[in-house]
C-alpha positions, 0 to 999 in steps of 0.5 A, a space after each residue: 118117541 117114548 111118551 110114557 110118564 116117568 115115576 121117580 122112585 126113591 128107596 128103589 132097591 128097598 122093599 117099598 120102592 123096589 115093589 113100585 119099580 116092579 109093578 110099573 114093569 109088570 104093566 107095559 102098556 100102563 103109560 108109565 116107566 120107572 126111574 129108579 133112584 138109588 145112591 149106588 146104581 152099580 149095586 147088584 139090586 139096582 142092576 136087577 131093576 135095570 134089567 127090567 127096563 128101569 132107568 137108574 139115576 144116583 141120588 142122595 136123600 140128604 142132598 136136595 140138589 141131587 134129588 132135584 136132578 133125579 126128579 127133573 122131567 118126572 111126572 111123579 115121585 114116590 118119596 120114602 125114608 128108611 129110619 132103620 138106617 140111622 135111628 133118627 126122626 130128625 134125619 127123616 124130617 130133614 129128608 122129607 124136606 129135601 124130598 118135598 123141595 126137590 119135587 117143587 123145583 122139579 115141577 112133579 105133578 104128583 108126589 106120594 109120601 110113604 108115612 105113618 101116624 105121629 103117635 103123640 096125637 094119642 099119647 102126648 109126651 107128658 103121658 108116661 103110659 108109653 116111655 118118651 125116647 130120645 127126649 121127644 118121641 114115643 114111636 120115633 119111626 112112626 113120629 118122624 114120618 108123621 111129623 114130616 107130613 106137613 112139609 109136602 103141603 107147605 111146599 105146594 106140591 100135589 101129594 098123596 100121603 100113603 100110611 103103610 103097615 107092619 110088613 109080613 116080611 119082617 118075619 124074614 128079614 127083621 128077626 121076627 119070625 118063629 124061634 125055639 121057645 125051650 119046649 120043643 116048639 117055636 113062638 112068635 113074641 109080641 106085646 099085642 095081647 089079643 089085639 089085631 095087627 094091621 099088616 101087608 106084604 111089602 111088595 103090595 105097598 108098591 103095588 098100591 102106589 102104582 094104583 095111586 099113580 094110575 088113578 091120576 089126580 084122584 087121591 092128590 090131597 088125600 091120605 090113603 091107608 092100606 093093609 092087607 089083613 088084620 090078624 091077632 098074634 094067635 091067628 098069625 101063630 096058626 098060619 105059620 104053623 100051617 104053612 111051616 109044618 111046625 107047632 108055633 105058639 104066640 106069646 103075648 108079653 108085656 110091653 115093658 119086657 119087650 122094650 127091655 129085650 136089648 136088640 136095636 130098636 127094642 124100645 121103639 118096637 115095644 112103644 109101637 106094639 103098645 100103640 097098636 094095642 092100646 089104640 087098636 080101633 083108632 089105628 085100625 080105622 086109618 087103614 082100609 082093605 077094601 081100597 088096598 084091594 081096589 088099588 091093587 086087585 092082587 092084594 095078598 092075605 097072610 096065607 097067600 103070602 105064606 104060600 109064596 114066602 114060608 120057605 124063606 123064613 128062617 127057623 
């Protein structure tokens, strides 16, 4: 009889959830097994997780009943939403309510909610240093998650709030990698000034989550902030130059210019980088490299990540 504890993983085919499923699969003696929750169990990404031994279950974050079925019998649940699918903080909050409600109904013993700060704690809506977006948000993809934090406590489910960081994988997938700068070189462009950017390999978020589940009740009721390293734009460019074998420069542009870039989400990201610049100390204080390494002894630095992934960065 298989007496392993089931971890139900939402977003299983995404960066964070996929990292957790793979971390569970890589530790067959760890006492856990993964239930990969996805809207499309027939997708190639889902089938790849099944090949690792994960159970595939269909559910939708907009449908609490489907989540209740997916969480049934699970010891733990990893709960994550994807703002970039719909650009709606209100939808993220509604999905968080569904996740918390389903976890309560299923009697889940430990929930990890993947979250970020509600930046309005630092810049209230009436403060025009950072433009207000959609009428009530400063950094929508942060604020919706932060605003949903109380939902899990209100539902009465044992929860760890996991504050994540910028993905280095954004250099591959999110159009943030080096681009030709018109001088024969390449550049990365952020409105960060000389502030440090807290960041992490997306895969390591899942591994840290696995460490939290493995620790049992130790982190229940706590907020845990993780990062792999905090580097300035200049330091990021230097390491990219070395790894890619090209000259990469860092351009520190004003936040307003970044917001006006015109790509989907530019205003949101411009505000995000401005918050990270203006409130660098407060933001970094919420993220602990030593704790992240305790949870995940294989935690990568940016150089480690580049050694494995530089060839995947489009230039």
